[in-house]
C-alpha positions as CSV (number, residue, x, y, z in Angstrom):
1,L,63.2,49.9,74.6
2,I,65.6,52.1,76.5
3,L,62.9,53.0,79.1
4,H,61.9,49.3,79.4
5,R,65.6,48.3,80.0
6,Q,66.0,51.1,82.6
7,L,63.0,49.7,84.5
8,L,64.0,46.1,84.2
9,T,67.5,46.8,85.6
10,N,66.1,49.0,88.4
11,R,68.0,52.0,87.1
12,A,64.7,53.8,87.0
13,R,61.6,53.3,89.1
14,R,59.8,56.6,88.9
15,V,59.3,57.8,85.3
16,L,57.7,60.8,83.8
17,I,57.0,60.8,80.1
18,V,56.2,64.2,78.6
19,V,54.6,64.3,75.1
20,P,52.6,66.6,72.9
21,D,48.9,66.6,73.9
22,S,48.0,64.6,70.8
23,L,50.3,61.7,71.7
24,V,49.3,61.1,75.3
25,N,46.9,58.3,74.6
26,Q,49.1,56.7,72.0
27,W,52.0,56.5,74.5
28,L,49.7,55.0,77.1
29,V,48.5,52.3,74.7
30,E,52.0,51.6,73.3
31,M,53.6,51.2,76.7
32,L,50.9,48.7,77.7
33,R,50.7,46.8,74.3
34,R,54.4,46.6,73.5
35,F,56.0,46.3,77.0
36,N,53.1,45.6,79.4
37,L,54.0,48.8,81.3
38,R,51.2,50.6,83.0
39,F,51.3,54.3,83.2
40,A,48.9,56.9,84.7
41,I,47.8,59.8,82.6
42,F,48.0,63.1,84.4
43,D,45.8,65.9,83.1
44,S,43.9,68.8,84.7
45,E,41.1,66.5,85.8
46,R,43.4,63.9,87.4
47,F,45.5,66.6,89.0
48,E,42.5,68.3,90.7
49,Q,41.0,65.0,91.8
50,E,44.1,63.9,93.8
51,E,43.7,64.6,97.5
52,T,47.4,64.4,98.2
53,E,49.6,67.5,98.6
54,N,51.5,66.6,95.4
55,P,49.5,64.6,93.0
56,F,52.6,63.4,91.1
57,E,53.7,61.6,94.2
58,S,50.8,59.2,93.9
59,E,52.1,57.3,90.9
60,Q,55.4,55.7,89.9
61,R,54.9,56.0,86.1
62,V,53.2,59.1,84.7
63,I,52.5,60.3,81.2
64,C,51.4,63.9,80.7
65,S,51.4,66.5,78.0
66,L,53.9,69.3,77.7
67,E,51.0,71.7,77.3
68,F,49.6,70.4,80.7
69,L,53.0,71.1,82.4
70,T,53.5,74.6,80.8
71,G,49.9,75.7,81.2
72,N,49.7,75.9,84.9
73,P,52.6,77.0,87.3
74,E,51.1,74.8,90.1
75,V,51.3,71.7,87.9
76,A,54.9,72.5,86.8
77,R,56.0,73.2,90.4
78,A,54.4,69.9,91.7
79,A,56.1,67.9,88.9
80,L,59.4,69.5,89.5
81,Q,59.2,68.8,93.2
82,T,58.7,65.1,92.6
83,E,61.7,62.8,92.6
84,W,61.9,61.2,89.2
85,D,64.5,58.7,88.1
86,L,63.9,59.2,84.4
87,L,62.3,61.9,82.2
88,V,61.4,61.0,78.6
89,V,60.5,63.9,76.3
90,D,58.9,63.0,73.0
91,E,59.0,65.4,70.0
92,A,61.9,67.2,71.8
93,H,62.6,69.3,68.7
94,H,59.7,71.5,69.9
95,L,61.9,72.8,72.8
96,H,63.0,76.1,71.4
97,W,66.1,77.9,72.5
98,S,68.4,80.7,71.3
99,P,71.1,82.7,73.0
100,D,68.6,85.5,73.4
101,E,65.5,83.7,74.6
102,S,64.1,80.2,75.4
103,S,60.6,78.8,75.4
104,I,58.8,78.0,78.6
105,E,58.8,74.3,77.4
106,Y,62.6,74.4,77.1
107,N,62.9,76.1,80.5
108,I,60.8,73.5,82.3
109,V,62.7,70.6,80.8
110,E,65.9,72.3,81.7
111,Q,64.7,72.5,85.3
112,F,64.0,68.8,85.3
113,A,67.4,68.1,83.7
114,L,69.1,69.8,86.7
115,H,67.6,67.3,89.1
116,I,67.0,64.1,87.2
117,K,69.9,61.7,86.5
118,R,68.4,60.2,83.4
119,L,67.0,62.3,80.5
120,L,65.8,60.8,77.2
121,L,65.0,63.3,74.4
122,L,63.2,61.8,71.4
123,T,63.0,63.4,68.0
124,A,63.2,62.3,64.4
125,S,64.3,65.8,63.3
126,P,66.9,67.2,65.8
127,E,67.9,70.2,63.6
128,Q,64.4,71.1,62.5
129,M,64.3,74.2,64.6
130,G,67.9,75.1,63.8
131,L,71.3,74.4,65.1
132,E,70.9,76.6,68.2
133,S,68.0,74.5,69.4
134,H,69.8,71.3,68.6
135,F,72.8,72.5,70.7
136,A,70.5,73.5,73.5
137,R,69.0,70.0,73.7
138,L,72.5,68.5,73.7
139,R,73.3,70.9,76.5
140,L,70.4,69.5,78.5
141,L,71.9,66.1,78.2
142,D,75.5,67.0,79.0
143,P,76.2,70.7,80.0
144,Q,79.9,70.1,80.6
145,R,80.4,68.7,77.0
146,Y,78.3,71.5,75.5
147,P,79.1,74.6,77.5
148,D,78.5,77.3,74.8
149,F,77.0,77.6,71.4
150,E,80.0,79.1,69.6
151,T,82.3,76.2,70.6
152,Y,79.6,73.7,69.5
153,K,79.1,75.5,66.2
154,D,82.9,75.4,65.4
155,E,83.0,71.7,66.3
156,H,79.9,71.0,64.2
157,D,81.4,72.8,61.2
158,R,84.6,70.8,61.5
159,Y,82.7,67.6,61.5
160,A,80.7,68.7,58.5
161,E,84.0,69.3,56.6
162,V,85.3,65.8,57.6
163,A,82.0,64.2,56.5
164,A,82.2,66.0,53.2
165,D,85.8,64.8,52.6
166,I,84.8,61.2,53.5
167,N,81.8,61.3,51.1
168,E,84.0,62.7,48.3
169,R,86.5,59.9,48.8
170,L,83.8,57.2,48.9
171,E,82.3,58.6,45.7
172,S,85.7,58.5,44.0
173,M,86.2,54.9,45.1
174,D,82.8,54.0,43.6
175,E,83.8,55.5,40.3
176,Q,87.0,53.3,40.2
């Protein structure tokens, strides 16, 4: 719905959707079936068939797998050199980060985030890979709001205390 709205309001024209390999076709079908939006799937075969200098420049709306982007430096470079208005990353909890090291998947999305105004990270389990990875994804969205992990962790812990207090009060109200 967010993507559709961005397209309808002309806030985004060029869109890249990055998903796990197993979801590429599902996304293609759902975009067409639910929103009548046509996307091109980019994979190794499509990338090699294009006769343009940068194959990603040939389409306005592209779906590709994260594995496709990370598996070939030439593909990643071409995608990063393309001017996108919106990047959508599904299953974003798979972007691993820690203060000591980050995954190639995270690094590529981080490079996109530096150049794209609109970034949409989708996940049903944001803290599945730990608080550090969750922080790192928030940092992709707003690096000024989330400058370092320790500050975020302190803030997170304070909010957890407040939430616990609220739950306690609600439970005591229910008992009355």
